[in-house]
Structures are given as C-alpha cells and as structure tokens.
Backbone as a chain_set.jsonl record, in Angstrom:
{"seq": "METPADFGRPADKLVLVVDDDESVRELIEFIVKKEGFRTEKASDGEEALNKARSVNPDIILLDLMLPKYGGFEILRELQGDETGTIPIVIITGRYTDRSTSDMIKQEPNVKDFIEKPVKPQVLTALLHKLLKTQPPKRPA", "coords": {"N": [[102.853, 140.626, 22.075], [105.697, 142.413, 22.602], [108.195, 142.432, 25.315], [110.212, 144.197, 27.766], [111.843, 142.24, 28.533], [112.535, 140.794, 26.437], [114.296, 141.984, 25.113], [117.843, 142.307, 24.378], [120.833, 143.728, 26.023], [122.66, 146.586, 24.772], [125.377, 146.458, 25.338], [125.901, 144.09, 24.892], [126.228, 143.654, 22.126], [128.082, 143.765, 19.232], [129.033, 146.59, 16.924], [130.245, 147.153, 13.689], [131.713, 149.763, 12.277], [132.137, 150.955, 9.083], [133.898, 153.068, 7.244], [135.54, 155.459, 5.223], [136.098, 157.86, 5.84], [137.426, 159.713, 8.288], [136.521, 161.382, 10.24], [133.762, 160.897, 9.846], [133.658, 158.487, 10.634], [134.457, 158.655, 13.237], [132.43, 160.012, 14.218], [130.176, 158.52, 14.0], [131.044, 156.266, 15.396], [131.004, 157.366, 18.098], [128.378, 157.984, 18.309], [127.084, 155.42, 18.432], [128.509, 154.103, 20.69], [127.623, 155.759, 22.648], [124.95, 154.887, 22.952], [125.574, 152.455, 24.197], [126.501, 150.274, 22.712], [129.101, 148.107, 21.617], [131.87, 148.796, 19.672], [133.674, 148.308, 16.603], [135.92, 149.343, 14.076], [136.564, 149.903, 10.578], [138.541, 151.142, 7.794], [138.931, 150.905, 5.241], [137.747, 148.743, 2.152], [138.937, 146.169, 2.277], [139.865, 145.906, 5.196], [137.3, 146.07, 6.209], [136.174, 143.73, 5.328], [138.061, 141.597, 6.65], [137.655, 142.338, 9.249], [135.156, 141.785, 9.639], [134.949, 139.16, 9.305], [136.888, 138.184, 11.563], [135.882, 139.342, 13.99], [133.268, 138.787, 13.736], [130.684, 140.867, 13.97], [127.564, 142.103, 15.027], [126.105, 143.67, 13.789], [126.751, 145.569, 10.573], [127.734, 148.827, 9.749], [127.906, 150.337, 6.774], [129.533, 152.263, 4.654], [129.274, 153.023, 1.157], [131.046, 154.147, -0.617], [134.333, 153.021, -0.797], [137.764, 152.764, -0.438], [139.877, 150.152, -1.979], [138.123, 148.009, -2.512], [134.5, 148.453, -3.187], [131.502, 149.335, -1.819], [129.37, 147.582, -2.997], [130.969, 145.546, -3.853], [131.838, 144.624, -1.253], [129.445, 143.65, -0.061], [128.603, 141.706, -1.87], [130.747, 139.953, -1.143], [130.43, 139.333, 1.613], [128.007, 137.817, 1.482], [128.97, 135.493, 0.852], [130.065, 133.839, 2.62], [130.502, 132.831, 6.269], [129.622, 135.033, 7.081], [127.119, 135.7, 6.093], [124.973, 136.097, 7.312], [124.988, 138.415, 8.886], [123.372, 141.385, 9.516], [123.198, 144.283, 7.455], [123.741, 147.865, 7.322], [123.453, 150.199, 5.167], [124.996, 153.205, 4.784], [125.548, 156.216, 3.14], [126.739, 159.186, 1.403], [126.861, 159.642, -1.119], [124.221, 160.932, -3.407], [121.663, 158.727, -4.303], [119.592, 157.522, -6.283], [115.904, 156.301, -6.642], [115.811, 153.858, -7.889], [118.379, 152.747, -7.535], [118.601, 152.845, -4.668], [116.614, 150.748, -4.008], [117.3, 148.724, -5.291], [119.703, 147.804, -3.937], [118.696, 147.63, -1.643], [117.383, 145.23, -2.115], [119.436, 143.314, -1.653], [120.149, 140.164, 0.373], [121.269, 140.667, 2.883], [120.943, 143.251, 3.586], [119.634, 145.543, 5.53], [118.494, 148.11, 5.845], [118.994, 151.618, 4.822], [120.499, 154.433, 5.188], [121.073, 158.019, 4.744], [123.883, 160.256, 4.44], [123.879, 163.471, 5.823], [124.338, 161.728, 8.872], [121.684, 161.235, 10.9], [121.508, 161.323, 14.399], [119.367, 160.324, 15.997], [118.145, 158.858, 14.254], [119.778, 156.731, 13.343], [120.098, 155.617, 15.919], [117.74, 154.548, 16.613], [117.068, 152.701, 14.518], [119.258, 150.99, 15.136], [118.487, 149.963, 17.672], [116.117, 148.755, 16.934], [116.71, 146.763, 14.849], [118.684, 145.157, 16.289], [117.181, 144.378, 18.359], [117.456, 145.716, 21.343], [117.379, 147.215, 24.185], [117.196, 150.734, 24.429], [119.392, 152.92, 26.275], [118.534, 154.128, 29.442], [117.769, 157.393, 29.713], [118.685, 160.384, 31.65], [115.933, 162.323, 33.385]], "CA": [[103.554, 141.78, 22.183], [107.416, 142.238, 23.005], [108.223, 142.943, 26.599], [111.546, 144.569, 27.855], [112.767, 140.968, 28.934], [112.352, 140.213, 25.065], [115.318, 143.047, 24.455], [118.946, 142.35, 24.698], [121.688, 144.887, 26.157], [123.337, 146.992, 23.731], [126.621, 146.226, 25.517], [126.193, 142.605, 24.45], [126.109, 143.66, 20.672], [129.34, 144.57, 18.26], [128.772, 147.179, 15.796], [131.165, 147.201, 12.763], [131.503, 151.003, 11.385], [132.875, 150.87, 7.938], [133.863, 154.532, 6.492], [137.04, 155.626, 4.932], [136.204, 159.341, 6.138], [137.825, 159.409, 9.764], [135.555, 162.071, 10.913], [132.273, 160.518, 9.79], [133.758, 156.986, 11.327], [134.506, 158.988, 14.573], [130.978, 160.409, 14.875], [129.236, 157.317, 14.067], [131.5, 155.601, 16.582], [130.476, 157.994, 19.288], [126.794, 157.862, 18.538], [127.011, 153.954, 18.57], [129.052, 154.048, 21.829], [126.718, 156.489, 23.6], [123.915, 154.124, 23.147], [125.93, 151.468, 24.926], [127.007, 149.454, 21.93], [130.522, 147.816, 21.445], [132.305, 149.153, 18.283], [134.817, 148.114, 15.848], [136.006, 150.253, 12.867], [137.366, 149.657, 9.496], [138.492, 152.635, 7.184], [138.384, 150.451, 3.66], [136.753, 147.615, 1.905], [139.78, 144.956, 2.86], [139.673, 145.929, 6.456], [135.941, 145.711, 6.505], [136.005, 141.998, 5.203], [138.651, 141.061, 7.642], [137.08, 142.501, 10.716], [133.711, 141.057, 9.651], [135.11, 137.623, 9.434], [137.323, 137.912, 12.743], [135.157, 139.655, 15.02], [131.878, 138.56, 13.755], [129.727, 141.659, 14.48], [126.104, 141.708, 15.237], [125.608, 144.181, 12.391], [127.717, 146.394, 10.082], [127.356, 150.083, 9.23], [128.703, 149.97, 5.558], [129.889, 153.135, 3.646], [129.582, 152.323, -0.028], [132.239, 154.566, -1.243], [135.463, 152.839, -0.082], [138.76, 152.561, -1.237], [140.193, 148.604, -1.747], [136.532, 147.172, -2.857], [133.563, 149.386, -3.139], [130.421, 148.747, -0.885], [128.92, 146.671, -3.615], [131.71, 144.218, -3.739], [131.731, 143.935, 0.166], [128.06, 143.073, 0.096], [128.621, 140.522, -2.354], [131.594, 139.067, -0.397], [129.801, 139.18, 2.817], [127.017, 136.845, 1.478], [129.289, 134.244, 0.594], [130.584, 132.747, 3.612], [129.609, 132.615, 7.665], [129.341, 136.235, 7.422], [126.077, 135.844, 5.269], [123.881, 136.302, 8.205], [125.083, 139.639, 9.401], [122.514, 142.407, 8.957], [124.264, 145.361, 7.068], [122.856, 149.022, 7.159], [123.897, 151.077, 4.263], [125.274, 154.783, 4.988], [126.041, 156.504, 1.948], [126.723, 160.451, 1.185], [126.292, 159.985, -2.358], [122.832, 160.608, -3.851], [121.158, 157.604, -4.79], [118.12, 157.51, -6.901], [115.163, 155.318, -5.717], [115.979, 152.393, -8.376], [119.623, 152.133, -6.845], [118.288, 152.232, -3.289], [115.866, 149.7, -4.028], [118.33, 147.715, -5.745], [120.485, 147.731, -2.763], [117.408, 146.932, -0.36], [117.048, 143.688, -2.434], [120.341, 142.317, -1.102], [119.709, 139.612, 1.376], [121.908, 140.985, 4.184], [120.81, 144.627, 3.695], [118.252, 145.92, 6.185], [118.15, 149.606, 5.653], [119.669, 152.503, 4.148], [120.663, 155.857, 5.751], [121.851, 158.854, 3.802], [124.544, 161.247, 5.224], [124.708, 163.349, 7.076], [123.656, 160.654, 9.586], [120.917, 161.682, 12.194], [121.736, 160.222, 15.596], [118.16, 159.61, 16.436], [117.427, 157.713, 13.187], [120.697, 155.756, 13.357], [120.225, 154.79, 17.23], [116.631, 153.813, 16.521], [117.237, 151.692, 13.774], [120.073, 149.783, 15.674], [117.811, 149.035, 18.579], [114.991, 147.92, 16.378], [117.546, 145.72, 14.31], [119.532, 144.251, 17.225], [116.495, 144.112, 19.517], [118.098, 146.074, 22.328], [116.608, 148.279, 24.985], [117.689, 152.172, 24.525], [119.684, 153.277, 27.687], [117.624, 155.025, 30.187], [118.224, 158.868, 29.958], [118.047, 160.96, 33.025], [114.857, 162.954, 32.896]], "C": [[104.791, 141.435, 22.881], [107.346, 142.859, 24.464], [109.65, 143.331, 26.822], [112.464, 143.383, 28.015], [113.062, 140.438, 27.508], [113.68, 140.859, 24.438], [116.671, 142.628, 25.197], [119.752, 143.667, 25.255], [122.445, 145.651, 25.106], [125.048, 146.73, 24.045], [127.078, 144.683, 25.169], [126.493, 142.672, 22.786], [127.522, 144.641, 20.157], [128.69, 145.045, 17.227], [130.114, 147.36, 14.917], [130.879, 148.601, 12.116], [132.437, 150.988, 10.262], [132.801, 152.24, 7.185], [135.273, 154.921, 6.044], [137.275, 157.3, 5.245], [136.379, 159.083, 7.606], [136.867, 160.002, 10.574], [134.262, 161.4, 11.118], [132.654, 159.104, 10.627], [133.728, 157.45, 12.955], [132.91, 159.208, 15.285], [130.172, 159.301, 14.841], [129.58, 156.416, 15.321], [130.803, 155.931, 17.91], [128.948, 157.932, 19.641], [126.512, 156.529, 18.915], [127.166, 153.659, 20.192], [127.975, 154.787, 23.018], [125.552, 155.547, 23.783], [124.366, 152.773, 23.893], [126.618, 150.459, 24.115], [128.654, 149.062, 21.913], [130.832, 148.078, 19.922], [133.543, 148.406, 17.787], [134.968, 148.876, 14.681], [137.044, 149.685, 11.698], [137.255, 150.852, 8.544], [138.647, 152.123, 5.315], [137.926, 149.19, 3.519], [137.696, 146.189, 2.597], [139.69, 144.762, 4.258], [138.436, 145.435, 6.939], [135.753, 144.281, 6.453], [136.732, 141.354, 6.381], [138.147, 141.059, 8.673], [135.737, 141.725, 10.729], [133.972, 139.682, 10.042], [135.793, 137.424, 10.915], [136.734, 138.338, 13.847], [133.561, 139.696, 14.985], [131.016, 139.536, 14.414], [128.179, 141.209, 14.186], [125.484, 142.56, 14.002], [126.903, 144.982, 11.962], [127.071, 147.718, 9.496], [128.216, 150.486, 8.267], [128.656, 151.266, 4.783], [129.853, 152.486, 2.289], [130.677, 152.887, -0.898], [133.477, 154.32, -0.483], [136.393, 152.424, -0.89], [139.129, 150.83, -1.17], [138.74, 147.862, -1.722], [135.571, 148.131, -2.402], [132.578, 148.515, -2.118], [129.637, 147.697, -1.723], [129.687, 145.339, -3.565], [131.84, 143.698, -2.439], [130.345, 143.169, 0.445], [128.0, 141.845, -0.599], [129.497, 139.386, -1.683], [130.988, 138.524, 0.91], [128.713, 138.001, 2.643], [127.438, 135.766, 1.078], [129.801, 133.235, 1.598], [129.785, 132.913, 5.099], [129.163, 134.018, 7.866], [127.904, 136.865, 6.884], [124.91, 136.301, 5.948], [123.839, 137.764, 9.064], [124.363, 140.616, 8.839], [123.402, 143.533, 8.484], [123.102, 146.477, 6.931], [123.942, 149.84, 6.317], [124.011, 152.546, 4.688], [126.109, 155.262, 3.939], [125.994, 158.261, 1.944], [126.507, 160.672, -0.078], [124.797, 159.867, -2.508], [122.702, 159.492, -4.501], [119.74, 157.805, -5.168], [117.421, 156.271, -6.438], [115.496, 153.856, -6.39], [117.269, 151.618, -7.784], [119.315, 151.898, -5.552], [117.471, 151.098, -3.454], [116.622, 148.469, -4.362], [119.256, 147.03, -4.749], [119.593, 147.019, -1.742], [117.302, 145.501, -0.77], [118.167, 142.774, -2.034], [119.998, 141.527, 0.098], [120.009, 139.955, 2.637], [121.606, 142.593, 4.32], [119.368, 144.784, 4.213], [117.84, 147.061, 6.231], [119.099, 150.181, 4.91], [119.563, 154.094, 4.668], [121.401, 156.714, 5.095], [122.694, 159.787, 4.995], [124.103, 162.548, 4.881], [123.679, 162.445, 7.884], [122.897, 161.479, 10.66], [121.018, 160.803, 13.332], [120.488, 159.388, 15.942], [117.475, 158.499, 15.558], [118.254, 156.547, 13.165], [120.604, 154.814, 14.834], [118.828, 153.892, 17.359], [116.462, 152.599, 15.829], [118.211, 150.475, 14.402], [119.386, 149.109, 16.736], [116.787, 148.345, 17.931], [116.016, 146.591, 15.716], [118.004, 144.677, 15.127], [118.422, 143.732, 18.518], [117.064, 144.21, 20.884], [116.965, 147.262, 22.68], [117.392, 149.746, 24.864], [118.167, 152.408, 26.135], [118.707, 154.421, 28.301], [118.429, 156.504, 30.335], [117.673, 159.636, 31.306], [116.857, 162.1, 32.559], [115.188, 164.545, 33.172]], "O": [[104.96, 140.439, 23.584], [106.501, 143.712, 24.737], [110.431, 142.79, 26.04], [113.655, 143.44, 27.709], [113.925, 139.561, 27.455], [114.148, 140.389, 23.4], [116.702, 142.583, 26.427], [119.264, 144.738, 24.894], [123.0, 144.806, 24.404], [125.876, 146.794, 23.136], [128.216, 144.213, 25.168], [126.996, 141.683, 22.254], [127.873, 145.761, 20.528], [127.904, 144.362, 16.571], [131.1, 147.745, 15.546], [129.862, 148.685, 11.427], [133.63, 151.01, 10.563], [131.781, 152.545, 6.567], [136.174, 154.522, 6.782], [138.314, 157.907, 4.987], [135.598, 158.324, 8.18], [136.356, 159.383, 11.507], [133.707, 161.292, 12.212], [131.733, 158.676, 11.323], [133.126, 156.794, 13.805], [132.411, 158.802, 16.334], [129.4, 159.157, 15.789], [128.748, 155.933, 16.089], [130.21, 155.139, 18.642], [128.409, 157.86, 20.746], [125.645, 156.403, 19.779], [126.283, 153.143, 20.876], [127.677, 154.269, 24.094], [125.173, 155.45, 24.95], [123.459, 151.994, 24.187], [127.369, 149.707, 24.738], [129.409, 149.964, 22.275], [130.109, 147.611, 19.042], [134.351, 147.938, 18.588], [133.874, 149.114, 14.168], [138.12, 149.136, 11.936], [136.215, 151.498, 8.419], [138.485, 152.894, 4.369], [137.685, 148.487, 4.5], [137.156, 145.34, 3.306], [139.463, 143.627, 4.678], [138.337, 144.598, 7.837], [135.244, 143.655, 7.383], [136.084, 140.594, 7.101], [138.026, 139.993, 9.277], [135.319, 141.128, 11.721], [133.359, 139.101, 10.937], [135.305, 136.498, 11.562], [137.032, 137.702, 14.858], [132.79, 140.287, 15.741], [130.527, 139.151, 15.476], [127.731, 140.339, 13.441], [124.518, 142.165, 13.349], [127.895, 145.099, 12.682], [126.022, 147.686, 8.852], [129.28, 150.987, 8.63], [127.601, 151.402, 4.164], [130.395, 151.384, 2.207], [131.182, 152.217, -1.799], [133.822, 155.127, 0.379], [136.135, 151.81, -1.926], [138.599, 150.225, -0.238], [138.428, 147.153, -0.765], [135.733, 148.653, -1.299], [132.786, 147.369, -1.721], [129.185, 146.798, -1.015], [129.169, 144.255, -3.296], [131.955, 142.48, -2.298], [130.288, 142.158, 1.145], [127.41, 140.902, -0.072], [129.16, 138.203, -1.631], [131.08, 137.331, 1.199], [128.529, 137.252, 3.603], [126.612, 134.881, 0.853], [129.92, 132.027, 1.394], [128.569, 133.105, 5.104], [128.358, 134.243, 8.77], [127.526, 138.022, 7.069], [123.96, 136.82, 5.36], [122.884, 138.143, 9.74], [124.592, 140.848, 7.652], [124.41, 143.733, 9.162], [121.942, 146.26, 6.583], [125.079, 150.083, 6.723], [122.938, 153.085, 4.957], [127.252, 154.831, 3.785], [125.043, 158.684, 2.601], [126.004, 161.747, -0.402], [124.141, 158.989, -1.949], [123.579, 159.176, -5.305], [118.87, 158.212, -4.399], [118.033, 155.326, -5.94], [115.487, 152.832, -5.707], [117.356, 150.408, -7.576], [119.664, 150.808, -5.099], [117.903, 150.226, -2.699], [116.539, 147.394, -3.767], [119.504, 145.825, -4.788], [119.858, 145.966, -1.162], [117.15, 144.622, 0.078], [117.968, 141.559, -2.043], [119.495, 142.207, 0.992], [119.231, 139.668, 3.547], [122.129, 143.147, 5.286], [118.314, 144.402, 3.704], [116.705, 147.205, 6.684], [119.977, 149.519, 4.357], [118.563, 154.79, 4.489], [122.51, 156.293, 4.763], [122.288, 159.989, 6.139], [123.93, 162.809, 3.69], [122.472, 162.403, 7.648], [123.503, 162.365, 11.263], [120.651, 159.631, 13.261], [120.465, 158.172, 16.131], [116.658, 157.629, 15.858], [117.742, 155.439, 13.009], [120.933, 153.63, 14.908], [118.742, 152.84, 17.991], [115.884, 151.615, 16.289], [117.996, 149.277, 14.216], [119.52, 147.894, 16.88], [116.527, 147.232, 18.389], [115.936, 145.481, 16.242], [117.828, 143.49, 14.853], [118.718, 142.931, 19.405], [117.217, 143.215, 21.592], [116.151, 147.898, 22.01], [118.485, 149.674, 25.425], [117.428, 152.124, 27.078], [118.25, 155.388, 27.69], [119.482, 156.667, 30.95], [116.57, 159.517, 31.841], [116.924, 162.661, 31.466], [114.382, 165.412, 32.833]]}, "num_chains": 1, "name": "protein.A"}
C-alpha cells in the first residue's frame, strides 16, 4: 500500500500545456497551477517540441489540433528521442470515435485521453495519479 511519503510534491513537477487556443491554455494552466504544479506553455506543435526538449517536463497535456504539426506528428516525434519517456495526456475538443481514441491510447507515451471542455477535478485527479503527487490540503 502506498503511503503519503511515497508521493512527491506538485511543486517538484513541471507540466507542459500545449493548446493553440489561448483561453483553453490559460484555463488549463490556472487549474494546474492551483494544484501546485509548475507550468510551461506552448501554442503550436513546433513550440511544443522545442519546449519538451529544452525544459524536459514531467508530463505533457497535448491538444491534437495544432498549427505547425498536428498532435499525431508530435506524439511520433516525442517517441524518437530523449523525450520518449515523458507521459502525455491528450486533450481534444474534436469528437473522436472509440477506434481513434483506442488507437491513440496504443501509443507508448500516451497515458490518457481527456475531452474538452476539461473538467478540473478529472484533470487534477489524473495529474496526481500519473505524477504520484499529493493534492494540496484544502481548507475545510
């Protein structure tokens, strides 16, 4: 059984938020920071790849529909080098049928799949689970 000592602090984890829609990016960043995580942002595929390689995030929240490389190309690129071990959570607003989402989940670096609009409690629970962090104590 895991004890709280097995869990890290959100402040020690860096989350890369990749979305071309600024309002979505800001919202996700707000949710993630409120949980205590550090964040970096990217607004297109090229910036996402550069940031992933330069800041080496602990996890990437990746929109599939991006300018300058789609999400699929980014997934493939990230598997190819030192970024291959970074877990990725796909966040998409486009309706994806089951076979497409199953195909995406087959990618070795994809850990989960969230549809927009993002529900804060779903996103934060997933981040804490994947990064093995303890949620911040909330005042009762």
